[in-house]
N, CA and C atoms as a LAMMPS dump frame, in Angstrom:
ITEM: TIMESTEP
0
ITEM: NUMBER OF ATOMS
114
ITEM: BOX BOUNDS ff ff ff
-5.0000000000000000e+02 5.0000000000000000e+02
-5.0000000000000000e+02 5.0000000000000000e+02
-5.0000000000000000e+02 5.0000000000000000e+02
ITEM: ATOMS id mol type element x y z
1 1 1 N 29.851 -350.757 173.109
2 1 2 C 29.788 -351.995 174.24
3 1 3 C 30.654 -351.291 175.43
4 2 1 N 31.86 -350.825 175.172
5 2 2 C 32.644 -350.331 175.772
6 2 3 C 32.592 -348.892 176.544
7 3 1 N 31.796 -348.058 175.898
8 3 2 C 31.219 -347.003 176.663
9 3 3 C 29.878 -347.216 177.318
10 4 1 N 29.473 -348.642 177.246
11 4 2 C 28.388 -348.749 178.07
12 4 3 C 28.704 -349.505 179.647
13 5 1 N 29.828 -350.233 179.322
14 5 2 C 30.639 -350.766 180.559
15 5 3 C 31.148 -349.548 181.22
16 6 1 N 31.628 -348.703 180.494
17 6 2 C 32.49 -347.399 181.364
18 6 3 C 31.32 -346.766 182.002
19 7 1 N 30.183 -346.49 181.502
20 7 2 C 28.999 -345.807 182.183
21 7 3 C 28.434 -346.772 183.306
22 8 1 N 28.454 -347.939 183.145
23 8 2 C 27.904 -348.784 184.343
24 8 3 C 29.36 -348.667 185.745
25 9 1 N 30.474 -348.64 185.077
26 9 2 C 31.294 -348.52 186.329
27 9 3 C 31.356 -347.454 186.935
28 10 1 N 31.277 -345.936 186.164
29 10 2 C 30.691 -344.796 186.836
30 10 3 C 29.56 -344.626 187.664
31 11 1 N 28.684 -345.348 187.381
32 11 2 C 27.651 -345.98 188.355
33 11 3 C 27.683 -346.099 189.692
34 12 1 N 28.613 -347.393 189.292
35 12 2 C 28.67 -348.261 190.379
36 12 3 C 29.333 -347.791 191.529
37 13 1 N 30.73 -346.52 190.839
38 13 2 C 31.247 -345.795 192.005
39 13 3 C 30.415 -344.796 192.139
40 14 1 N 29.408 -344.37 191.541
41 14 2 C 28.767 -343.356 191.936
42 14 3 C 27.803 -343.602 193.337
43 15 1 N 27.043 -345.045 193.38
44 15 2 C 26.701 -345.43 194.013
45 15 3 C 27.356 -346.014 195.37
46 16 1 N 28.292 -346.298 195.31
47 16 2 C 29.153 -346.594 196.089
48 16 3 C 29.582 -345.457 197.029
49 17 1 N 29.911 -344.505 196.41
50 17 2 C 30.034 -343.089 197.235
51 17 3 C 28.816 -342.742 197.797
52 18 1 N 27.532 -342.794 197.127
53 18 2 C 26.705 -342.288 198.066
54 18 3 C 26.149 -342.919 199.316
55 19 1 N 26.75 -344.281 199.335
56 19 2 C 26.643 -345.019 200.266
57 19 3 C 27.53 -344.615 201.408
58 20 1 N 28.426 -344.563 200.825
59 20 2 C 29.628 -343.891 202.092
60 20 3 C 29.132 -342.701 202.487
61 21 1 N 28.393 -341.802 201.688
62 21 2 C 28.163 -340.509 202.244
63 21 3 C 27.088 -340.892 203.602
64 22 1 N 26.126 -341.667 203.126
65 22 2 C 25.147 -341.794 203.893
66 22 3 C 25.562 -342.415 205.217
67 23 1 N 26.734 -343.126 205.123
68 23 2 C 27.003 -344.024 206.623
69 23 3 C 27.279 -342.597 207.552
70 24 1 N 28.012 -341.749 206.589
71 24 2 C 28.654 -340.84 207.697
72 24 3 C 27.756 -340.226 208.028
73 25 1 N 26.723 -339.45 207.139
74 25 2 C 25.598 -338.825 207.721
75 25 3 C 25.074 -339.643 208.704
76 26 1 N 24.746 -340.689 208.921
77 26 2 C 23.901 -341.532 209.795
78 26 3 C 24.939 -341.678 210.924
79 27 1 N 26.23 -341.579 211.174
80 27 2 C 26.984 -341.453 211.958
81 27 3 C 27.148 -340.259 212.85
82 28 1 N 27.107 -339.213 211.857
83 28 2 C 26.829 -337.681 212.173
84 28 3 C 25.501 -337.59 213.38
85 29 1 N 24.318 -338.197 212.83
86 29 2 C 23.326 -338.053 213.264
87 29 3 C 23.33 -338.604 214.413
88 30 1 N 23.743 -339.995 214.725
89 30 2 C 23.904 -340.629 216.134
90 30 3 C 24.25 -340.068 216.676
91 31 1 N 25.758 -339.108 216.487
92 31 2 C 26.655 -338.463 217.359
93 31 3 C 25.59 -337.29 218.372
94 32 1 N 25.16 -336.271 217.039
95 32 2 C 24.171 -335.379 217.492
96 32 3 C 23.335 -335.629 218.147
97 33 1 N 22.218 -336.797 218.08
98 33 2 C 21.329 -337.482 219.311
99 33 3 C 21.912 -337.491 220.544
100 34 1 N 23.26 -338.373 220.39
101 34 2 C 23.652 -338.541 221.986
102 34 3 C 24.022 -337.123 222.846
103 35 1 N 24.641 -336.484 221.817
104 35 2 C 24.865 -334.907 222.5
105 35 3 C 23.485 -334.241 222.844
106 36 1 N 22.523 -334.596 222.265
107 36 2 C 21.07 -334.068 222.291
108 36 3 C 20.705 -334.61 223.682
109 37 1 N 20.828 -336.047 224.272
110 37 2 C 20.312 -336.518 225.147
111 37 3 C 21.044 -335.881 226.174
112 38 1 N 22.556 -335.864 226.35
113 38 2 C 23.196 -335.273 227.748
114 38 3 C 22.646 -333.671 228.324
Protein backbone atom coordinates (compact mmCIF):
# COMPACT_ATOMS: atom_id res chain seq x y z
CA UNK A 1 0.00 0.00 0.00
CA UNK A 2 2.80 2.42 0.91
CA UNK A 3 4.64 1.64 -2.33
CA UNK A 4 1.48 2.32 -4.29
CA UNK A 5 1.07 5.71 -2.60
CA UNK A 6 4.69 6.57 -3.36
CA UNK A 7 4.20 5.60 -6.99
CA UNK A 8 1.05 7.72 -7.18
CA UNK A 9 2.88 10.69 -5.65
CA UNK A 10 5.69 10.32 -8.17
CA UNK A 11 3.16 10.14 -10.98
CA UNK A 12 1.40 13.29 -9.73
CA UNK A 13 4.76 15.11 -9.51
CA UNK A 14 5.57 13.98 -13.05
CA UNK A 15 2.22 15.24 -14.36
CA UNK A 16 2.65 18.61 -12.60
CA UNK A 17 6.14 18.96 -14.09
CA UNK A 18 4.84 18.12 -17.55
CA UNK A 19 2.06 20.71 -17.22
CA UNK A 20 4.66 23.32 -16.24
CA UNK A 21 6.82 22.39 -19.22
CA UNK A 22 3.81 22.67 -21.52
CA UNK A 23 3.05 26.15 -20.15
CA UNK A 24 6.65 27.22 -20.73
CA UNK A 25 6.54 25.90 -24.30
CA UNK A 26 3.23 27.68 -24.90
CA UNK A 27 4.80 30.93 -23.68
CA UNK A 28 7.81 30.43 -25.97
CA UNK A 29 5.50 29.71 -28.89
CA UNK A 30 3.46 32.83 -28.17
CA UNK A 31 6.67 34.90 -28.11
CA UNK A 32 7.85 33.34 -31.36
CA UNK A 33 4.51 34.13 -33.01
CA UNK A 34 4.71 37.74 -31.83
CA UNK A 35 8.26 38.05 -33.20
CA UNK A 36 7.22 36.49 -36.51
CA UNK A 37 4.45 39.07 -36.92
CA UNK A 38 6.80 42.02 -36.61
